[in-house]
C-alpha positions in Angstrom: 22.2 -72.3 78.9 24.0 -73.3 82.0 26.8 -75.5 79.9 27.8 -71.9 78.2 28.4 -69.7 81.2 31.0 -67.6 81.2 32.0 -68.6 84.8 32.1 -72.1 83.2 35.9 -71.7 82.8 38.1 -74.5 80.8 41.4 -73.0 81.6 43.3 -69.9 81.7 45.8 -68.1 79.9 48.1 -65.0 81.4 45.7 -65.5 84.3 42.6 -65.0 83.1 40.2 -67.3 82.3 38.6 -68.7 78.6 35.2 -70.5 79.3 33.3 -72.7 77.1 31.5 -70.6 74.7 35.2 -68.5 74.0 36.8 -71.7 73.3 33.7 -72.8 70.8 33.9 -69.3 69.0 37.3 -69.9 68.4 37.4 -73.4 67.0 34.2 -72.8 64.3 35.7 -69.1 63.5 38.9 -70.5 62.1 36.9 -73.6 60.7 35.0 -70.7 58.5 38.1 -68.9 57.8 39.8 -71.3 56.8 37.1 -72.7 54.9 36.5 -69.1 53.4 39.9 -69.0 52.3 40.1 -72.3 50.1 36.7 -71.0 48.8 35.2 -73.9 50.4 31.1 -73.4 50.2 30.9 -75.2 53.3 32.3 -72.5 55.5 28.5 -71.0 56.0 27.9 -73.9 57.6 30.3 -73.2 60.4 29.7 -69.9 60.0 25.8 -70.0 61.3 27.1 -71.7 64.5 30.2 -69.3 65.0 27.7 -66.4 64.9 25.3 -67.7 67.6 28.1 -68.6 69.6 29.9 -65.2 69.3 26.4 -64.0 70.2 26.6 -64.7 73.6 30.1 -64.3 74.2 29.3 -60.7 73.6 26.5 -60.6 75.6 28.5 -62.0 78.4 31.1 -59.2 78.0 29.1 -56.7 77.6 30.0 -55.8 73.9 26.4 -55.1 72.7 27.1 -53.3 68.9 28.8 -56.9 68.3 26.0 -58.6 69.8 23.9 -56.7 68.2 26.1 -57.5 64.6 25.3 -61.6 65.2 21.4 -61.3 63.9 22.2 -59.4 60.5 25.7 -61.5 59.9 23.3 -64.3 60.3 20.9 -62.9 57.5 24.0 -61.6 55.4 25.5 -65.7 55.9 22.2 -67.1 54.1 22.3 -64.6 51.5 26.3 -64.9 51.2 25.1 -69.2 51.0 22.8 -68.3 48.4 25.4 -66.6 46.1 27.8 -68.6 46.2 25.9 -71.8 45.1 23.4 -70.0 42.9 25.3 -67.6 40.5 23.6 -65.4 38.1 24.6 -66.4 34.4 27.4 -65.3 33.1 29.0 -64.9 36.6 29.9 -68.7 37.6 33.2 -70.1 37.8 33.4 -73.6 36.4 32.1 -75.4 39.3 28.9 -73.3 38.5 29.7 -71.3 41.7 30.2 -67.4 42.3 33.4 -66.5 40.6 35.2 -64.2 42.4 36.1 -60.1 41.5 37.4 -57.2 42.5 35.8 -53.5 43.5 36.3 -50.4 41.7 38.0 -47.6 43.3 34.8 -45.5 43.5 33.0 -48.6 45.5 36.5 -48.8 48.1 36.1 -44.8 48.8 32.5 -45.4 49.2 33.1 -48.3 51.6 35.6 -46.5 53.5 32.9 -43.6 54.3 30.2 -45.7 55.2 32.4 -47.7 57.9 33.2 -44.5 59.6 29.8 -42.6 58.7 28.4 -46.0 60.5 30.9 -45.8 63.4 30.3 -42.6 64.7 26.2 -43.2 64.6 26.4 -46.6 66.1 28.6 -45.3 68.5 27.0 -42.4 69.1 23.5 -44.8 70.0 25.3 -47.2 72.0 26.4 -44.8 74.4 23.0 -42.9 74.3 21.2 -46.5 74.8 22.9 -47.6 78.0 22.8 -44.7 79.6 18.6 -44.8 79.0 18.6 -48.1 80.1 21.2 -48.7 83.2 19.4 -51.8 84.2 19.1 -53.7 81.3 22.9 -52.9 79.6 25.9 -52.2 81.6 28.0 -49.8 80.6 28.9 -50.0 77.1 32.7 -50.5 76.6 34.7 -48.7 74.5 31.4 -47.9 72.0 33.2 -46.2 68.6 35.9 -49.0 68.6 33.6 -51.6 69.2 31.1 -49.7 66.4 34.1 -49.5 63.8 34.7 -53.3 63.8 30.8 -54.0 63.2 31.0 -51.4 60.2 34.4 -53.4 59.3 32.4 -56.7 59.9 29.4 -55.9 57.9 31.3 -54.5 55.0 34.0 -57.9 55.1 30.7 -60.0 55.4 29.3 -58.1 52.6 32.3 -58.4 50.3 32.8 -61.7 51.1 28.8 -63.1 50.3 29.7 -61.5 46.9 33.0 -62.8 46.4 34.9 -60.0 46.3 38.7 -59.8 46.6 38.3 -57.4 48.7 37.2 -58.7 51.4 40.0 -59.7 52.2 41.8 -56.3 52.8 38.5 -55.9 55.0 38.9 -58.9 57.0 42.4 -57.8 58.3 41.2 -54.4 59.6 38.3 -56.2 61.1 41.1 -58.9 63.2 43.1 -55.6 63.7 40.5 -53.4 65.7 39.6 -56.6 66.8 42.4 -57.5 68.6 42.5 -54.2 70.4 38.7 -54.7 71.0 38.9 -57.8 72.7 42.2 -57.4 74.9 40.3 -53.8 76.3 36.8 -55.7 76.9 39.5 -58.5 79.4 39.2 -61.5 76.6 42.9 -63.0 76.5 42.5 -65.9 74.8 40.2 -64.3 71.8 43.4 -62.0 70.9 44.9 -64.6 70.2 42.7 -66.5 67.7 42.6 -62.7 65.9 46.3 -63.1 65.3 45.6 -66.4 63.6 42.9 -64.8 61.4 45.2 -62.1 60.2 47.6 -65.0 59.4 45.0 -67.3 57.7 43.5 -63.7 56.2 46.7 -63.6 54.1 46.6 -67.1 52.6 43.0 -66.4 52.0 43.6 -63.8 49.5 46.6 -65.5 47.9 44.5 -68.7 47.1 41.4 -66.2 46.0 44.3 -64.1 43.5 45.2 -67.6 42.2 41.6 -68.5 42.1 40.8 -65.2 40.1 43.3 -66.3 37.4 42.3 -69.3 36.4 39.0 -68.2 36.1 40.5 -65.8 33.2 42.3 -69.2 31.5 
């Protein structure tokens, strides 16, 4: 689609161009996070479009781990959308939606270990893939950092789908590493947006914490 071409520049920041697809990703991404922070199930509708836009953006910038993540993210979003709107009996709030819960320490440690293992395995795979098919893939940029971001995103999305309040800690880690990754990839607008995501994550955690207290009243 020509209107989503990376060369279709809307404006520049610090002499770096911002494409239409990057700008649209920002709008839909911020809307998704804002609604999720308020516990609004409609965040998933914006999230579906956001995922498609990110697939295009990452493909254009040779961030293949994040690109390949998006179809899986789309599937997790569908799962989360269903979980939020069709909770099991006894696990619903007053609005008949999935209530907020918290991980135990065993599951937290397991999540960290799985992220580390995934980062090593997937980063190695991306190095191998870009070397095996150089005509199809240009050299992967920061494959292990890229893979670490992917692992964190998978974890954050799953925790969000299950409505664990711990998801906001995972999203904080995602956005910190994303800032480093985006700057290294030559993107200038997305790091600024990731900083905004960090702020929204703090607010999201505070709101979910209050909602979780109200569930016990």
